[in-house]
C-alpha positions as CSV (number, residue, x, y, z in Angstrom):
1,M,-2.7,-11.5,-28.3
2,K,-4.1,-7.8,-27.1
3,V,-4.2,-6.9,-23.6
4,C,-6.0,-4.1,-22.2
5,I,-4.7,-2.6,-18.9
6,V,-7.2,-0.2,-17.3
7,G,-5.1,2.2,-15.1
8,G,-1.4,3.8,-15.6
9,R,-0.3,4.2,-11.9
10,V,2.0,1.7,-10.4
11,A,0.0,-1.5,-10.8
12,G,-0.9,-0.8,-14.5
13,S,2.7,0.2,-15.3
14,L,4.3,-2.8,-13.7
15,A,1.8,-5.1,-15.4
16,A,2.5,-3.6,-18.7
17,I,6.2,-3.8,-18.2
18,N,5.8,-7.5,-17.3
19,L,3.2,-8.4,-20.0
20,G,5.2,-6.1,-22.7
21,E,8.3,-8.2,-22.2
22,K,6.5,-11.1,-23.1
23,N,5.8,-9.5,-26.4
24,A,2.0,-9.1,-25.8
25,D,0.2,-6.4,-27.7
26,V,-0.6,-4.1,-24.4
27,V,-2.6,-1.1,-24.4
28,V,-2.6,1.1,-21.1
29,F,-5.7,3.3,-20.5
30,E,-5.0,6.2,-18.0
31,E,-7.6,8.7,-17.2
32,H,-5.6,11.4,-16.1
33,R,-3.4,13.4,-18.3
34,D,-0.4,13.4,-15.7
35,S,0.9,10.7,-13.9
36,G,1.7,10.6,-10.2
37,F,-1.2,12.8,-9.1
38,P,-3.3,12.8,-6.9
39,V,-1.1,11.0,-4.4
40,S,-2.7,8.9,-1.7
41,C,0.4,7.0,-0.4
42,A,2.8,7.6,2.4
43,G,5.5,6.5,0.2
44,L,7.3,4.0,2.5
45,I,8.6,0.7,1.0
46,S,11.2,-1.7,1.8
47,E,14.8,-1.5,0.9
48,D,14.2,-4.9,-1.1
49,C,11.2,-3.3,-2.9
50,Y,13.0,-0.3,-3.9
51,K,16.1,-2.3,-5.4
52,K,13.7,-4.0,-7.5
53,L,12.1,-0.6,-8.5
54,K,15.5,1.0,-9.3
55,D,16.2,-1.9,-11.7
56,L,13.3,-0.6,-13.7
57,G,14.3,2.9,-13.8
58,V,13.0,4.4,-10.7
59,N,15.2,7.2,-9.0
60,A,12.7,8.7,-6.5
61,K,14.2,8.3,-3.1
62,Q,13.5,10.8,-0.5
63,N,14.7,9.2,2.7
64,E,16.0,6.1,4.1
65,I,14.4,4.7,7.2
66,K,16.3,2.5,9.7
67,G,13.4,1.5,12.2
68,A,10.2,2.8,13.8
69,F,9.0,4.2,17.1
70,F,5.9,2.5,18.5
71,F,3.8,4.8,20.7
72,S,1.3,3.9,23.3
73,P,-1.7,6.3,23.5
74,S,-0.1,7.9,26.5
75,G,2.9,9.0,24.5
76,K,5.3,6.3,25.6
77,Y,7.3,4.6,22.8
78,V,9.7,2.1,22.1
79,E,12.3,1.9,19.5
80,A,12.3,-1.0,17.0
81,I,15.0,-2.0,14.4
82,G,14.0,-5.2,12.5
83,K,15.8,-7.2,9.7
84,S,14.6,-4.9,6.7
85,R,15.5,-1.2,6.3
86,G,12.8,1.2,4.4
87,V,12.9,3.8,1.9
88,V,10.6,6.8,1.4
89,V,9.8,7.5,-2.1
90,E,8.2,10.5,-4.0
91,R,5.4,9.0,-5.8
92,K,5.2,12.3,-8.0
93,L,8.4,10.9,-9.4
94,M,8.2,7.4,-9.2
95,D,4.8,6.9,-10.9
96,P,6.0,8.7,-14.1
97,Q,9.2,6.9,-14.2
98,L,7.5,3.6,-14.2
99,L,5.1,4.8,-16.7
100,R,7.9,6.1,-18.8
101,R,9.4,2.5,-18.7
102,A,6.1,0.8,-19.5
103,S,5.8,3.0,-22.6
104,K,8.8,1.2,-24.0
105,V,6.9,-1.9,-24.4
106,A,3.2,-0.9,-24.5
107,E,1.0,1.8,-25.8
108,V,0.0,4.2,-23.1
109,R,-2.9,6.4,-23.7
110,M,-3.2,9.5,-21.1
111,G,-6.4,11.1,-20.8
112,S,-8.4,7.9,-21.7
113,K,-11.2,7.1,-19.1
114,V,-12.6,3.7,-19.2
115,V,-16.4,4.0,-18.3
116,R,-17.5,0.4,-19.3
117,V,-16.1,-2.9,-19.9
118,K,-17.9,-6.1,-21.0
119,S,-17.0,-9.4,-22.6
120,K,-14.0,-8.3,-24.7
121,E,-14.7,-4.8,-25.4
122,V,-13.8,-1.5,-23.4
123,T,-15.5,1.8,-23.8
124,F,-13.6,4.8,-22.9
125,I,-13.8,8.6,-23.3
126,V,-10.9,10.6,-24.8
127,N,-11.2,14.3,-25.6
128,G,-14.7,14.2,-24.7
129,K,-15.7,11.5,-27.2
130,E,-16.8,7.8,-26.4
131,K,-14.9,5.3,-28.2
132,K,-14.7,1.4,-28.0
133,E,-12.0,-1.1,-28.5
134,N,-11.7,-4.9,-28.6
135,F,-9.2,-7.0,-26.4
136,D,-8.2,-10.5,-25.5
137,L,-7.4,-10.2,-21.9
138,L,-8.2,-7.4,-19.7
139,I,-6.2,-6.3,-16.4
140,G,-8.0,-3.9,-13.9
141,A,-5.3,-1.9,-12.3
142,D,-7.8,1.2,-11.6
143,G,-7.7,1.1,-7.9
144,V,-10.2,0.6,-5.1
145,N,-13.1,2.0,-7.3
146,S,-12.3,-0.1,-10.1
147,V,-14.7,0.1,-13.0
148,V,-13.3,-3.4,-14.3
149,A,-14.4,-4.8,-11.0
150,K,-17.7,-3.3,-10.6
151,N,-18.6,-4.1,-14.2
152,L,-17.5,-7.9,-14.1
153,D,-19.0,-8.4,-10.7
154,F,-15.8,-9.2,-8.8
155,K,-16.2,-9.2,-5.0
156,R,-15.0,-6.1,-3.5
157,P,-12.4,-5.8,-0.5
158,K,-13.1,-4.2,2.6
159,I,-12.3,-0.7,2.5
160,F,-10.5,1.7,5.2
161,L,-10.2,5.4,4.9
162,A,-7.1,7.5,5.0
163,V,-6.1,11.1,5.4
164,Q,-2.6,12.4,5.2
165,I,-0.8,15.8,5.4
166,L,2.7,17.0,4.6
167,S,3.9,19.3,7.4
168,E,6.9,20.7,9.1
169,F,7.6,18.2,12.1
170,E,10.2,17.8,14.4
171,A,11.0,13.9,14.3
172,I,12.5,12.1,17.1
173,D,14.8,10.9,14.6
174,D,14.7,11.7,10.8
175,N,15.4,8.1,9.8
176,F,12.6,6.5,12.0
177,V,9.1,6.2,11.4
178,E,6.5,7.0,14.0
179,L,3.4,4.8,14.6
180,Y,0.8,6.0,16.9
181,F,-1.9,3.4,18.4
182,G,-4.8,3.6,20.5
183,R,-8.7,4.2,20.4
184,K,-8.1,8.1,20.5
185,Y,-6.2,8.3,17.2
186,S,-7.8,5.6,14.8
187,D,-10.9,3.4,14.5
188,G,-9.4,0.0,14.0
189,F,-6.0,0.9,12.6
190,F,-3.2,3.3,13.4
191,A,-1.8,6.9,12.7
192,Y,1.8,7.7,11.6
193,A,4.4,10.1,10.7
194,V,6.9,9.3,8.0
195,P,9.8,11.6,7.9
196,V,10.6,13.0,4.0
197,E,13.7,14.9,5.0
198,K,14.9,16.8,8.1
199,G,11.9,18.9,9.6
200,L,9.3,17.8,7.1
201,A,7.1,14.7,7.4
202,R,3.8,13.1,5.9
203,I,1.5,12.7,9.0
204,G,-1.6,10.5,8.4
205,V,-4.4,8.2,9.9
206,V,-6.0,5.1,8.5
207,S,-9.2,4.4,9.9
208,K,-12.7,2.8,9.4
209,T,-14.5,6.0,10.0
210,N,-13.8,9.7,10.3
211,P,-10.1,9.8,9.6
212,K,-9.9,13.6,9.4
213,E,-11.2,13.8,13.1
214,Y,-8.7,11.3,14.3
215,L,-6.0,13.4,12.5
216,Q,-7.1,16.6,14.1
217,R,-7.1,14.9,17.4
218,L,-3.6,13.4,16.8
219,I,-2.0,16.8,15.6
220,N,-3.7,18.7,18.6
221,E,-3.9,16.4,21.5
222,H,-1.4,13.6,21.1
223,P,1.0,14.1,24.1
224,S,4.1,13.9,21.7
225,V,2.8,14.7,18.2
226,S,1.1,18.0,19.2
227,E,4.5,19.3,20.7
228,R,6.4,18.5,17.5
229,V,4.1,19.3,14.6
230,R,3.6,22.9,13.1
231,K,0.3,24.0,12.1
232,G,0.9,24.6,8.6
233,I,-0.3,22.2,6.0
234,L,1.9,21.9,2.8
235,E,-0.1,19.3,1.3
236,L,-3.4,17.3,2.0
237,N,-4.4,14.0,0.5
238,V,-7.4,11.7,0.9
239,G,-7.9,8.1,-0.2
240,A,-9.2,4.8,0.5
241,I,-7.1,1.5,1.2
242,P,-8.4,-2.0,0.6
243,I,-7.8,-4.4,3.4
244,R,-8.7,-7.8,2.2
245,L,-7.3,-9.8,-0.9
246,V,-10.3,-10.8,-3.1
247,D,-10.6,-13.6,-5.9
248,F,-9.0,-11.5,-8.8
249,V,-9.2,-13.6,-11.8
250,R,-12.5,-14.5,-14.0
251,E,-12.5,-15.9,-17.5
252,N,-10.3,-13.4,-19.6
253,A,-10.0,-10.7,-16.9
254,A,-7.9,-10.1,-13.8
255,L,-7.4,-7.6,-11.2
256,I,-4.1,-6.3,-9.8
257,G,-2.8,-3.7,-7.1
258,D,-5.5,-2.0,-5.0
259,S,-8.5,-3.4,-7.2
260,A,-7.6,-6.7,-5.9
261,G,-7.0,-5.8,-2.2
262,M,-3.1,-6.5,-3.0
263,V,-1.9,-4.7,0.2
264,K,-0.4,-5.8,3.4
265,P,-3.4,-6.0,5.8
266,Y,-1.5,-4.7,8.8
267,T,0.0,-1.5,7.1
268,G,-2.0,-0.8,4.0
269,G,1.0,-0.7,2.0
270,G,0.6,-2.3,-1.5
271,I,3.7,-1.7,-3.7
272,Y,5.7,-4.6,-2.8
273,Y,2.8,-7.1,-3.2
274,T,1.7,-5.6,-6.4
275,L,5.4,-5.8,-7.6
276,I,5.4,-9.7,-6.9
277,A,1.9,-10.0,-8.7
278,A,3.2,-8.3,-11.9
279,E,6.2,-10.5,-11.9
280,L,4.0,-13.7,-11.6
281,L,1.5,-12.2,-14.3
282,G,4.3,-12.1,-16.6
283,E,5.7,-15.5,-15.6
284,T,2.4,-17.4,-16.2
285,F,1.0,-15.2,-19.2
286,P,-1.5,-15.8,-20.8
287,N,-2.7,-18.3,-18.3
288,L,-4.6,-16.2,-15.6
289,K,-5.9,-18.8,-13.6
290,A,-2.1,-20.0,-13.0
291,F,-1.3,-16.3,-12.3
292,E,-4.0,-16.2,-9.2
293,K,-2.6,-19.6,-8.2
294,A,0.9,-18.7,-8.2
295,Y,0.2,-15.4,-6.4
296,K,-1.9,-17.0,-3.6
297,K,0.6,-19.8,-3.1
298,R,3.6,-17.1,-2.8
299,L,1.9,-14.8,-0.5
300,W,-0.9,-16.7,1.4
301,K,1.2,-17.2,4.7
302,E,1.9,-13.2,4.5
303,Y,-1.9,-12.4,4.2
304,H,-2.8,-14.8,6.8
305,F,-0.5,-13.5,9.4
306,G,-1.0,-9.7,8.2
307,E,-4.7,-10.1,8.9
308,K,-4.0,-11.6,12.4
309,I,-1.9,-8.4,12.9
310,R,-4.7,-6.2,11.7
311,R,-7.4,-7.8,13.9
312,L,-5.4,-6.8,17.0
313,Y,-5.7,-3.1,16.2
314,E,-9.5,-3.5,16.5
315,T,-9.2,-5.7,19.6
316,L,-6.6,-4.4,21.8
317,R,-7.4,-1.7,24.4
318,D,-5.6,1.3,25.3
319,E,-4.1,-0.3,28.2
320,D,-3.0,-3.2,26.2
321,Y,-1.0,-0.9,24.1
322,E,0.6,0.6,27.2
323,E,1.6,-3.0,28.5
324,L,3.1,-3.7,25.0
325,V,5.1,-0.8,25.0
326,R,6.4,-1.3,28.5
327,I,7.2,-4.9,27.8
328,A,8.9,-4.2,24.4
329,S,11.3,-1.5,25.8
330,D,14.0,-4.3,26.5
331,L,13.3,-6.7,23.5
332,S,15.1,-7.1,20.3
333,F,13.0,-6.7,17.1
334,E,15.7,-8.1,14.7
335,D,13.6,-10.9,13.3
336,L,10.9,-8.8,12.2
337,H,10.7,-7.9,8.6
338,M,8.4,-5.0,7.2
339,D,7.4,-7.1,4.0
340,K,6.8,-10.4,5.8
341,P,4.5,-10.5,8.8
342,S,5.0,-14.1,9.1
343,S,8.5,-13.1,10.8
344,I,6.5,-12.1,13.9
345,L,6.1,-16.1,14.8
346,K,10.2,-16.2,15.3
347,F,9.8,-12.8,17.3
348,L,6.9,-14.2,19.6
349,V,8.8,-17.5,20.3
350,K,11.7,-15.5,21.5
351,N,9.5,-13.0,23.5
352,P,6.8,-15.0,25.2
353,K,5.9,-11.8,27.5
354,I,4.3,-10.4,24.3
355,L,2.7,-13.6,23.5
356,K,0.7,-13.0,26.6
357,V,-0.9,-9.9,25.5
358,V,-1.7,-11.0,22.1
359,R,-2.3,-15.0,22.6
360,F,-5.9,-14.7,21.4
361,F,-4.6,-14.3,17.9
362,F,-1.4,-16.2,18.0
363,P,-2.2,-19.4,20.2
């Protein structure tokens, strides 16, 4: 059975690895001639996720993360150390490593841009020439602007925008992520700083609108960030983040990764959820309906609670964030897991003071 995978970044590579190991005839089409570019990710994943990737040949760790500092709009913050630890990875290394692993069980075609798909045929351009090829199953791993999704009329997820820079930055602790909340720094989400190494961090904003303006405000006006960031920008990246999971199977085609909205709604991170999807795709192959059912069953609860948390960003006022940080200053976060938003239930039961502020979403 011939499987065509459109997209050769993380989602496409993971799908190819899991399907190739089922002895499927897999062909990966990747439009770029180099893997890992452009970068559109902060590179923060859980330690559990990194262990799975390491088993696939990934060796791209830049930093270890022990916890997070949650900032109120006024610059006050609380330290949170949860059940899971984090790892910062370099996507410029990780993506090629995964693609190299995929090439052992699949045919990888770099510089091959798929421009149309229909029925059981893909049309792609390579070296300036248009070609066609037939397939039995099609996997769309081509991101938020998926050609596969558009051509086959899949419903599209809600999109937020992101801007990120790499800059010299004096972190409070080089092993802690910093998260900045408030209407002044994002429209419906949050801003962040992810330390890459001592004195260097990825600083970004995810927002419904105008992320560049919010990032400039964060750097220039935030009472804490503005005092610790250097003005030089070593790298600038922009991107789009799908927020909501959509139905991702139709006849002989399936979406995976960003094209399907397979990201944590409350952080925008998608590598762990995509890793699970790829494993289930392999386990249920070639039954795509079984794949969709298994994935939704496995992660429905996490999407449900993740969406509840995300909606708080749109609803909480700046004074609510100030109150949450004040209340949380003497609380324990040990029950929280970065890949499992459902873990917030146990946290709320133990900390009813927090529940008073967010009770509308967690009755």
